[in-house]
N, C-alpha and C positions, 0 to 999 in steps of 0.2 A: 504494500500500500504506500502511496505517496505521503510524504509528511504534510503536504498541503491539505489532504482530506482529513487527517487526524487533527490538524490545527483547527479545522472548521467544525469539529465535533465538540462544540461548547454550548450546546443547547439541547433540551429535550426535543425540540422541533427540527433539529438538524437531520441530515440523511444518514441514519445508522443502518439502513437496510442492507443485508448481505455482508456486513462486516463480520469477519471470522474472528471470534474471540474464544480463547481458552481460559476457563475459570479454574483456578487451582484451589481445591479444598471445597468441602460441602458441609460446612457447619451452618449456623444461622447466617453468618456473613456471606459465605459462599453461595447459599441459596438466594439471598437477597440480590446478589450480583447477577446470577443466572436469570432470575425472574425479571429483573429490570431490563437486561439486554434482550431477552426474548420478546418482551413487550415492545421494545424499540425496533424489532425486526432483524436483529443480528443473528448470525449463525453461531450457536453456542455449543462448545464441547466442555463438559465438566470432567476434570481429571482429579482423582482422589484415591487414597489408599483404601479407604472403606467409606461406605455411605450409610447414613441413617435410613432405615427402611421407608419412613414416611417421605423424606426428601427424594429418595430414589424412585418412589412411586409417582411423585409429582413432576419430576423432570420431563418425561415424555408428554405429560399433559400440557405443559407450558411450551413444548416444542424444542427442548434442549436434549442433547445426547449426553450419555454418561459412560465413562471408562473408569474402572477400578482395578487396582493391582499395586504391586510393589513399585516404589518410586526411587529406588537406588540409582536407576538409569532412566533416561528419557524414553518413554514408551513410543513404539513405532507409530501407534495411532495418533499421537500428538504431532509427531514429525510430519506424517502424511496429511494431517489437517491443515498444516501450514498457517498457523494463526497470524493475524496481522496485529493483534493486541493480546497480551496475557494479563489477566487480572488475578492477582494472588491474594489469598487469605493471609492474615497477619502471621500465622504460624510458620510460613515458609521463610527461612532465614536467608541472608544474602549468599550463603555458601551452599544452599540446597542445589542439587544437580539441575533441577528444572529452572531455577532462577539463573544459574550460571549459563545454561543453554540459551535462554531467552536473551540475555545480555550479549553473549558472544555472537548471536545471530542478528543483532540489531533490531529485535522485536520490541515494540513499545511495551513497557512494563508498568502497570498501574496497580494501585490498591483500591479498595472499595471507596475510600474517601475522595480520591481523584475523580472516580466515575460520578459519585454523588454531586460533587461541585459542578461538573460539566452539565448535569441535567437538573440543576437546582431550580430552574425556571418552569418546571412542570406546573406548579401551583404558585400563583403570585399573590401578593398582598393587594389591598385596595388601591394603593398608589402605583400598581403595575410593576413592582420590584420584588425580587425573591427575598426570602427570609434572611435576616442578618445571622451570621455565624459567630459564635464565641468559642474559642478553642482553649482546652484545658489539658495540661499534662504535668508531669512531675514524677519523681520516684514514689512519693507517697501522698495520699490525700486527694487523689484525682476524683474518685467517685463521690466522696463526701462533698467536695467543692462543686462538682457538677450538679449534684442534687440541690445543694444550697442555692446556687446561682439560678437554676431553673425555678425553684420555689420562690425566690425573691422577685424574679421577672413576672411570674404569674400573679403574685401579690400586688405588683405594680400595674396590673391590668393588661399585660401582654400575653399573647398566645405563645407559649414556649414549651419546649420539650427537651429532656436530657437524653442524649443519643450517643452512639459510637461505642467505645470500649465498655461503657457502662452496661450494655446488653442489647439495646435496640439499635439495629443497623441504621446508619444515616440515610441509606437509600429508602428504607421503609418510611421515614419521616418526610423525606423529599416527595414521596409519591402519595402521601396522605392527602386525600381530597379536601379535608377541612382546612389545610394550610396553617402556617405558623408565622408569627412575627419574628421569632428568633429560635435558632437551634443551638443548644449548649452541647458542644461536641467534646466528649472525653476521648483523648487520643493516647494510645500506647506508643512507646518508642518504636515499635515495629511498624505501626501505621505511619508514623512520621518519617521513618526511613524511606518508605515507598514514596511519600510526598516529596521528599528531597531529590528524587530522581527526575522530577518533571521539569520540562522546559517547554512551556506553552504560553501562547499570547494571553491566556486568561487563567492565571494561576489562582490557587486558593488564596483569598484575601479576606481574613476575618475582620469583623468590627473591632474585636478586642481579643487578647490572648494572654495566657499566663503559663509560666513554668513555676510550679510551687516550690520545688527544691530539687536537688540533684545529689545522688549518692550511688555507690556501686550497686548495680543490679543488672541482671540479664546479660552478663558478660559472655555467657555461653552462646547467646544468639548473635550478639553484635561482634564479638571477637576481641574487643578491648573497651576500656572505659572511655577512651577518646572517641571511638565510634558511637558509643552509647550517648555521650554528651552531645556530639554533633547532630545526632538524630533528634534529640530532644529540642535542640535549638531551632529546628525548622518550624516550631510552633509559632514563632514570631514573624516568619516570612510574610511580607506584604500586609502587615497589620495596618489598619486604616486610622483607628482612633486611640486605643489605649494598649500599651504593652505593660502589663502588670508583672512585677517581679518581687522576689523576697529579699528584703534588705538584709536579712540575717543569713543569706546564702549568696556569697559573692559570685558564684558561678552563674546564677540566674541574671544578675545585673550585667555581667560580661556578655551574656547572650543577647540582651537588649541592646547594649552598646554596639555589638557587631552585626545586628540584624539589618537586613535590607527592607525597610518599611516604606509605607506611603508617606509622602511629605505631609507634615502636620501631626503625625501620630505622636502621642505623649508617653513618656515613661512614668509609670505610677508605682511607687514603692509601698510595701506593707511590712510591718513587723509588730512585735509586742511592746515596742518602746514609744516614746513621745514622737509623733510624726512631724516632719517638716512640711513645707508647702509642696503640694503634689503627692503627698503620702497619706496613707491610712495607718492608724496605730491606736495606742491606749494611753489615756491620760487620767491618772488617779482613778482607775477602775472603770473608765468610760471608753468605749470604742468610738472613735471619731474619724471623720472624713475631712481632710484638708486639701483634697485634690479637686473635687467637683463642686466648687463654689467660687463666686467671683472674687471675694475678698479672702482668698486662701492664705495670704501672707499674715493676716491679723486675726483670723477667726477660724472656727471649725464647726462642723455639724455633728451633733450627737446621734449615734446609730443605736446603741443599746448599752447596757452595763454588764460587767462581768458577773455581778451578783444575779442579774436576771438569767444569764446563761447557766450559772451554777444550779439554779432551781430546775433546769431542764437537762442536766447532765452534759452540758456543752462547754464546761469551763476548763477542760484540760488544755494546756498551752498550745498543743498542735491543732486542736480543734478551733481555738480562738483565732489562730493564724489562718486556718481555712475559711473561717467566717469573714475575716477582713479581706481576703483575696476575692471571695465571692461577692462581697459588698462592693468592692472596687469595680468588678465586672458589671454588676447590676447598675451601679451609679453611672457607668459609661453610657448606659442606655436610658439615663434620666429617671431611674426608679427612685422614688422619694424615700428619705430616711424612715418615715412612718411605715411605709410598705415593707421595708427591710425588717423593722421591729415586728410587724405582724407576721411575716414569714417565719421568723425565728420562734415565735410563740408556739407554733404547731409543729416544729421540725423535730424529727427523731433520727438519731444515727442509724445506719444500717445494722442489721444483726452482725455479730462477730467483730464489731468495731468498739473497743473498750466497753463492752456490754456487761453489766453486772448481772450474772445469772443466778446468784444466791447470796444471802447473808445468813449465817448459821453459827451459833455458839461464838459470836464475836469475830468470825472469819468472813471476809468478803472474797467471793470467787468471781474473777473477771475473765471474760472471753474476748481476747483480741487476736483471734486466729487469723484475721485479715492482715496482721503484721507479718507479711511474708518475706521481708528483707530486713537487714540490720538497721537501716535508717528508721523504718516504721517502729521496730521494737525499741529503739532508743527513745522515741517519743513516748511510748507506753511506759517505759521504766522511769522516765522523767515525771510522768503523771502519778506513778505509784512507786516512789523510792522505798527500798527496803522490802520489796515483795519477795515471796517465794516464786521463783521464775521458772516457768515451764518453757523450754527452749529446744529447738532442733527440728530437723526435717531434711528436705532437699535444698542444699545450699546454693544451687545454680551457679557454681563457680566463684562465689563470693567468699572472701576470707572474713570470718567472724571475729577474728582476734581483736580488731580495733573496738568493736562493740563491747566485748567482754572487758577489755582494758578500761574503757571509758565509763561503762555503766555497771558491769557485772560485779565489781567489788562491793557495791552497796547492797546487793541482793542478800536476803537472809539465807537462802539456799537456792540451788539450781537443780531442776529435775530435767534430765536430758532425754529426749525422744528422737526417733528417726533412725534411718539406716546409716547416716553419716555422723554418728555420735563421736567417733574417735577424734575428729577435728574439733568438736565443741569441747569435749573433756580436756583435750590438750591445751586449748585456749585458756580454760580456767586454771589449769596447772601452772601455766606460764604467767598469767596476768592477774589472777584473783585466787591465789592458793588458799586463802583463809576461808573461802566460801565452801560450805559442804556441798558436794556434788553427788547426785544419785542418778543412776542410769536405769532406763526402762528398756529391758531387752526382750519384750514380748514380740513374738513372731506373727501373731494374728492381730489384725486391725481391731477386732472386737475386744481384745485384752488390754490394749495400750492405755486408754484413758482410765480404766479401772485401776491399773497400777499407779498411774499418775496421781489420781485422787487419794489413793491409799498412802502413798509416800508423802504427799503434800499435807495431808491431815496429821501425819505423824510429826511434822516439823512446825506447822503454823500454830500460833497461839492467839488468844483474845486480842483483837486490834490489828491482826495481820491481814495481808492481801495475798491471795494466790492468783498469779497472773499468767495466763496463757498468752504469750507473745513470742511465737516460735522463731522469728527472724529467718524463716526459711519456707519454701513452698511445701505443699502437702502430699504431692503425688507419689512419694516413696511408700506411704502407708495408708493414705486416705484418698477418697475420690476427688476432694477439693478442700479448700480452706474452710468452706461452709460445713462440709461433712466433718472435718476435724473439730470445729467449734461445737457442732451439735452433739457429737459424741462426748466431748468434754462436759457440756452442760448436763447431758443425760447421766453421766457417771457421778457428777456432783449431786444431782437429785436422787439418784439411787442410794448414795451414802446417807444423805439427809433423811431419806425415808426409813432407814434402819436405825436411826439414832433415837435418843430419848425425846419423845414429843415435847417435853417441857423445855428443851433447849432449842426447839425449832423456831426460827424467825420467818424469813420469807425466801421463796425460791421463784425466780422468774426466768422465762426463756423467750427469746425473740421469735417472731413468726418464721415459718419455713421460707427459705428463698424461693422465688418463682423459678430461678435458674441459678446455677452455681457458676459464676464467672471463672475464667481460666486464670489462676493466679501465677501463670508464667508470662502474662501479657501486661507488662508494666510500662 
C-alpha cells in the first residue's frame, strides 16, 4: 500500500474498504480492533495463539478470519495474507517475532489507540468536533487517577468515560452512538510504545496528559529502563492545553520539558507541598489549585480538605497525589472546584487498592494486591509504616533490593510468597537483617493465603496492620492480582470466623471485579 493512502486514513469516513489488516491477539482489545475494521470494510485476519470460544464464534459473523497456533515463527498464512497494516494487542513486545517481521518488512504497525484516534470522528459533539482526549499513564496510580478524572468530569456536567488500559477499549467508546465530550484514556507503557512508532499528519493530540510517576517496571517487555521511560514519555506528545507532571518525581518534569507539544500548552505541577503558580498542592491540610485561575500569583482555589478525604479512606499520601493530578486534568476542562468536591464525596477506591478487608482483635488487615511493583508497594508501606508485610510474586525482572532497603527495615515482619522468594529473602538478609522473615512454601494456590494469614496472626498484635502489598505480579501462583486479593480476604474471614465471637469486630470485602485487568500491563 502507498503511504499516501495510509496518510489519508484519518477519519471514520475515509476509504478503508479492502485494506488488508492483520490483528495480533484476540482479547477484549483485539476483538474491538477486528470488529471496528470489519465494520469499516477492511479485510481482517486475526492471528493469535489461542482464542476465547465466544470471540472465535463471533469473528466469522462480523466477517473476519481467524488463525490460531504457535507464534514462535511467523505463520505462513500471515505471510500469504500480505497485510498492509498490522494492529497489535499490547501484549506483543517489541522483540516478538511477529513485530520484528512487520518492522523488517516495512509494514505499518499500529496499536488499538492509533486506530481509535484515526476514527474518532464517528460520533461528534454538538459543535461538530470529536470528543477531547485526556491521557493518563505512570508506573502506579493510573487506574485510580483515570476513574477520579472521569468522575470529576461527569460531576462537572460533561459526558465522559474512563477507557483504555482500565478495561474498556477506546474503540468501543469511539463507536458508542451516544457520544462523549471527553474520553479519559488510561495508557500502559506498551500502548505508548506503539504510539511512539507513528509518523502521521494527524497524530494523537490530547487536550491534557499526565505521567504520574516513573519507577522500574516491565523491564522484561521493554528490555531496559531507558526504553520503558521513553515509552512513557510519549504520553505528552502533541498535548494541546495542559501537561500535568509530578513535582516530586523529576523524571516526569524532564518528560514535559523534552516533549514536542502544541504551542501554548502549559506545564502544570502537583505534589503534596505548598504549590507555586501553575501548580496544585496542599496548604495547611487544604488541597488547592493555583494553576487554573486568573490571579494565580496571589491567590488559590480550595478543592477539598485532607480531613474530608480521610473520612472516605482517601487520605493516604499517594492517593492524595492522584486526586491532585486528576483535579488538574479536570480543571483543564473548566470543571468547577465545587464539582470536584462533589465527585470526591461519592468516590471509592477500586477493590484491592489499600482496601481494609477486616479489623479483628485490634489487627487491621489491608489488601493492596494491586501493588504489583516496588514503587506501588513503597506507597503502601508509607501509608502503613510498621506493618506486617506480605510480599513477593513474579518480579518481572525488577530488583526488589532498593524497596527493601528503603522501606523494609521499618516492617514488623515480612511474610514472603511467590515462586521467586529467594530474591526477596536475600534482599532482607542484605538490607533489613533485623526484620523477621517467614516464607510461605505452599505449592497449591488454595494453600498460600491460609498460610499467610496463619503466620501473620502469629506475629501481629493489638494496633498492628497486616499489609498485602506484594511488589510483584501475581501470575506465578494466582490468576490475577484480583484473585490474589480475594483469596487473601477470604483467608482472613475464615480465620475470623473461627475465632472467639467476643473478639470479632468487622470484616468487609470489596465487590467482585467485573474483569481482572492484566497486571503485567503497566
